[in-house]
N, C-alpha and C positions, 0 to 999 in steps of 0.2 A: 421381497427378498432383502435380507439385511446386508448392507455394504460394509466390508471389513477394511479397516485402515491398517497399514503396515509400515514399519520403520524402513527408511531408505538405507539404513546401515546394518539392519539385522532382520532377516526374513522371518525369524521366529517371534519377533515382538509385534503383536497385533492389538488392535483396540476397536471398539465400536466408535461411532461418531462422537457420542457424548463423552466417552473416556478420552478420546484424542483431544477434544476441545479443553477438557479439564486439565490434562497433563501439559498441553502446549508443545513441548519438545519431547521427542522419544529419547530413550536411553542412548548413551554413547554419542550424543549430539545429533542423532538422526531426526528426520522430519517424517511426520505421518502422511502417507499418500494412499489414495483409494486403490484397492486391488484392480478395480475396473471403473470406468466412468459410464453410468447408464445413459441410454439415449433418451432424449426428450420424448415424452409420451403424449404430448399435445401438439398439434400441428402449428407451424409458424403463422398460418392464417388466423387460427383461433387465438394464439398468444397476442397477435396484433390488435385484437379487440379488448384486451385486458389492461388494467392499470398496473402501476409499478408493483403494488403489494401482491396482486394476483399473479403476476409473472414471477415475483420472488418465491412465492409458495411453489409454483410448478417446477422451478429449478431446484430449490433447496430440499424439497421433499425427496428427491432422487438421491441426494448426497448425504442427507442426515436422517437415515432410515430408522434409527431407534427413537426419533421424536414422533409423538402422536400428532395427528392433524391439528388437534386443539392446541397442543403445546407450541407447535411451530407457528401457527397462525397468530397466537398470542404474542410470540416474540416479534414477529413481522409487524403486527399492528402497533406494538409499543415502540418499535424503532422508527418506523417511517410515518411520522405524524407531523405535528406542527413545529417540530424542531427544524424542519425544512421550510425554506421561505417561499417555496412554490409547490402547488399541488401535484405538479408532474414529477417531483423529486429530482429527476435528472433531465432537464431540457436538452434537446438536440437542435443545434443552431447551424444553419448553412451560411458559412462565411469563407471567402477567399478560396473557393473551389473545393471545400471539404466540409464535413459535418462535425462540428465541435460538440462533444458530449460533455456538458457542464456538470462535473461531478462535485461542485463546491457549494451547493446550496444548503448544506447542513449547518449545524450550530458552530462549527469551528472553521468553516469556509475552506475545507480541503477534501480531497477524495477519500481520505481516511475515515470521514464520517460515515460513508456508505456501509462500511463494515463495523466500525466501532460504535455505531448507534445500536447495533443489534447484538454485538458480542456479550455485553453484560447480561442480557436476557438469556442468550444461549448458554452462557457459563453458569448462571444461577440455576437454570433449569437442569443442566447437566449434573450439577452438584446434588440437587434433590433426587434425581433419577438414580444416582450412584451412592446415595446415603452418606454423603461427605459431611463430617462434623467439624473438620478443621476450618479455620479462617483461611480464605484464599488470598494469597499475596500476588497481585499482578506485577510482574517484574518486566520492565520495558526499556529498551534503548531507542532513542529517536534521532533522526536527522533533521527534525523540525516539526513535522505535522502529526505523526503518529502520537507523539507525547500528549499534545493538547487534546486531540480527539479521544484518546484513551482516558485521560484525566476527566474530561467532560462526561464520558460515558459511565465511568465507575464512581465518580464523586458521590459519597454518602450512600452507595449501594450496600445494604446490610450484608454482613458476612464476607466483605472484601476489603483489602487495602490495595493501594496502587503506588508503586515507586517508579519514577521515570528518571532515567539518566540521559543527559544531552551534552554535546560538545559545547563548552562554555563560549567559545568564540567562533562557532561553526553554524549558527542559525541566524535568521534575519531578526532585526530588532522587534518587529511585530510578533514573530514566532516566539521569541523569548518572553516578551511581555505577556503573551497569552498564557504561557506555562507558569511563570512565577507569580502570577496573580490568582491562580486557581484556588477556589474555596473548597472546603470539604475536609472534615477531621481525619479522613482516611487517606488523604493524598500527601505525597512527599516528592519533591522535585529537586534533583541534584545536577549541577553543572560539573562536568569533569574537565580537567586540564589535559585534553587529548581530542582526537577526532571521533567521528561516528563509529568507525571500525573498532576503535579501542572500547567504546561503550558497548557495542554489540558483542565483542569478544568476552568482555567481563561478565555480561549477562549470561551468555552461553555457558561460561565456565561455572557459574553458580548453579545453573540448571543441571549440569552434568556431574555435579559433586554429590555422590551418593551419601557420604558422611554427613554433609550439610543437610540433605533431605531428611535423613533419620533424626538429626538434631531438631530441625524445624518441626517435624511430626511430633516429637516428644513435647515440644513447646506449644503445640496446637495450631501449627501453620503448615501450608503447602503452597509451593510456587505454581503459578500458571502464567501464560504469556499473552500479551495483546499485540505482539509483533506479527508480521505476516507469516512467520514460521508456524503460527497456530492455524489449523484448518478452519477454525471458526471465523477467521478473518478472510481466508481465501474463498470459501464457498459463497459468501454474500457478494463478493466482487464478480463472480461469474454472471450474476443476475443482470448487471447493467449492460453487458455486451449483448445478451439476448434481448433485453428491452430496447436497446438502440436499433438493432437489426429489425425488430418488429415494428418500430416507429417508421422506418423507411419503407416497410411493406404497407403499413397503414396509410401513409400519405401518397403511395403510388410511385415513389422514387425507384423502387426495385420490385420485382415479383418474388414471391416466396421460392427459395431455391437458388436465386441469383447470388453470386459471390460478392463479398465486400473485402476491403482491406482494413486493417486496424493499425493505427500508429499510437505507440505508448511511450511517454518519457519515462525512462527506466533507471532505477538505482538498485533496489533490492530484488528485482525481477518478479515480485509478487503480482503486480497489476497486469503485466503482460502474460504471466502464467495463467491467471484467471481466464484471459481471453482464449488461450490455448486449450484449457480444460473445457471452455464453452464450445469450442470447435469439436472436441472429442465427443461432446454431448449431441452434436449434430448441427451446430450453427455453421452456415456456409461461409467460412473465412478463407480467403485465398493466401493472403500474405500478412505476417506479423512484422511490422516495421518497428524495430527496437531502437529508440532514440537515446543516445548518451550525450552528456556534456563533456568538458575537457577530461574528466575522469573516465576515459573511454575503454575501460577494461572489458566491457561486454562487446563493444565494436571490434576490438582486437580478437576477442574469442571467436566471434562469428566469422571473422576474416581468415583466421589461421587455425582454429581448432585448439589453440593453446590458451588457457586461462592463467594469467600472470599478474598477481597483485604486487609484485616487487617493482614499484614505481613511485614517483612522487605523488603525494596526496594534494589535490589542488582545490582550494576554496573558490567557489564560483558564485554567480548570482542565482543559481538554481540549487540551493544547498541540500534539499531533500534527495538530490541525486549524487551528492558528493560521497560516494561509496566505492570501495575497492573489493569488498567481499560481498557479492550478491547472493545472499543466503538461499533464496528460493530457486536459484539456477540448479541447485542440487536436485530438486524434484524433477526437473527436465532431464538432467544427466542420468538419473535413475531410470527414467522412462526410455531414453535412447540407448541405455545399456541393457535393454531387454528386461527391465525390472529386476536386475541382478544386484542385490544389496551388497554382496561381497565385492563386486567390481567397483561399485560406487564408493563404498567405504574406503577402498584403497586409494582412489582419486582424492577423496577428501582428506585422508591422512597426509597425502603429498602436499595438498594445499596448506595444511597446518604446519608441516615440518619444513617445506621448501618454498611455500608461497606460489607454487606453479604446478599445473598438470596439463597433459595433452590427451585429448580423446582420440580414438581410432578413426581411420577413414570410414569404416563401417558406421560408426556413430555419427560422424559428420554428415554422412549422406542423408541421415534422418532429420537434418536441420534445414532442409531446402526451403521450407515454408517461412523461414526467418531471414530478414534483411537487417543487418546492423548498420547504423549510421551514427554520426555524431556532429554536434554543432559547437563551434568555438564561442567564446564570450561575445565577440563582435558580430558573429552570425546570429546569435540569439537576440541581441539588441536590434539588429537590422530587421529580424522577423517581426518583432513587436511594432517597430515603426512602420514597416510595409503594410501590415494588416490594419493598423490604425488609419493609415492614409488611404488605403484602398476601400475599406469597409466600415470605417468609424467604429471598429470593434477592438477593445483593449484586452489583451491576454497576459497572463503572468509569465514569468521566466521559464518555468518548466514546460508549460504548454508551447512557448516559443521555441524551445529546443526541438519539440516534436514537429512544429510547423516548418522549421528550417530543414530538418532532416527529410520531412515529406517532400519538400520542394526538390531536394537533391535526388530523392528516389525517382520522382516523376521525370526529371531531366535526364537521369541515367537510363531509365527503362521505357519511358513513353507510356507507362501504364496508367490509364485514367479510370480504373475500376473505382466505383463509389467508395469513398474512404471516410471512416470514423476516426477522429483524433480525440484521444482521451485528454480532456482539459482538466488538469488535476488540482488546480488551486485558483482561488480568486486573486486578481491582480492587487487587491487591497492588502494582501499578505506581504507583497514585495514592492511597495510603492516606490522606493527610491530607485531601484533598478529599472522598474517599468517606466517611470516618468522620465528618468535620464535618457532612456532609449528613445523616447519621443522628442525630448528637447533637453540638452545638457544644462540649460540655465536653471532647471528645477532643482539642481543639486544644492543650491543655497538655502533651500527651505528645510524646516524641521520635519520629522517623520509625520506628525499629525497635520501640519500644513500641507504635506504631500497628499495625505488622505483626502483633504478638502479639495485640493486641485484635481485629483483623479475623479472625484465626484463631478466636478464642474465639466471636466473634459468628456467623461463617458456618459453622463446622465444616469448612471447606475446608482441606485440608492446605496448609501454607506451601510454595510452589513452590521447587524446588531453586535456581532462578535468584536468588531472594531470599536464601536461606540462604548461597549462595556469596559474596554481596557484604557480609555483615554485618561481616566482619573482613578483607576483601581489601584489599591495599595499593593506593594510587593509583599507576598506572604512567604515566599520560599527563597532563602538567601544562601543555602548550602552550596559550597564548591569543594571538590575533593580531587586528589590525584587518582588516576585510573587504578592504581594498586589498592586504594582504600574503599572501593565500592562495596565490598562485603561488610566492612566495618560500619558504613553508613546504613546499610540494610538492617544490621543487628541493632544499631542505635535506635532507628525508627520503630522497630518492633519491640524494643526493650527486652531483648533476650541475650 
């Protein structure tokens, strides 16, 4: 049976999976969501005997129903190959009383690789299925990791161009160097004088401009997205939660049907939403622990039922979570509003016009599975130091936010349910913050001296992604004001 996707803001706007992937964002700023989430049709015990690619197929076939078996398996096999530095794709490591799901073994050493390795294949397959003749322009805002993973995925892919906007002073030095050294004639990277929310708002504005879409079409182009607003990003992320659970079944830690908790360091809400969708598919998850940094807009939302972005934007050591407008939360709001597009659209209008909305008590009651927590900068650093000292295991700043929040959750609730923590980036991406947390004397070293020091301390091989940028030339030097983003897009496309 074909699964239909519908806009969160207009019940009449529908799409097949391939159409939703191609379009990226629905009209009027809405996001595409499935009308229903099919149940897993293979048992958890059987899934426990499968490798990552096989699990990916069993999950994704249910969500991307207009792809043939041959098409979907070709996308999966092309994505999850030697780009990953371990045959497991995502190792699950027991440390400090939890199971760390290492999502950073792809080519750009962050969890975004899990979806952005496959999105180019899903997108080009979707274009063929829908007889698209235009060149597809991937338009993306990044808070640090999506940009590089998307650039790496789409570089030199025929029939595509990719434009990435990032906050010029809002990413780590390693993150920036990864982006601005990106090769590929079809790639364009632009730093903006603003924060991630400014970049994301500018991109969404271009997506929802119908006159611009017509103009682009006349020039032979059409926009699509590599951000987590694209369901082609979200569906692959569901896979690794199913995979993690079934590894715990395979090694005898739990029995099939036992519940686990999941902790996710959260900015744009896509990664934790994927876990929520996996539960809807039948994965036994008891609690979704949503971990925020000092930009704790989500923590406040779960605590009060009010989403309020009218606050200071704080630059932290976990920059991929420095976000005040969590786009994917809209998909959850739509769900708890009873799939009521009109009701959801009204709340999103309030967010745009006033920067704040409040959900009803009835809607709040449907959020009981979620626990919101946050970690300050000092708590984040303390978590890195504590886990290094107790387990000789070094985690990045985003994972440390999750670890610190998990500790708070356990001390508050006494809940010792087996717990998977999404470890979203390699510590090599955030060497200064990570090494300073272990010992402040490291601050005197240069960024690449810190890379070598981290290698000595951890014994973990320096990822190729880091070696590649040691001496790579800077190829992208464009910086613009947030008001000039469209001008830069037109300039790159020569239209």
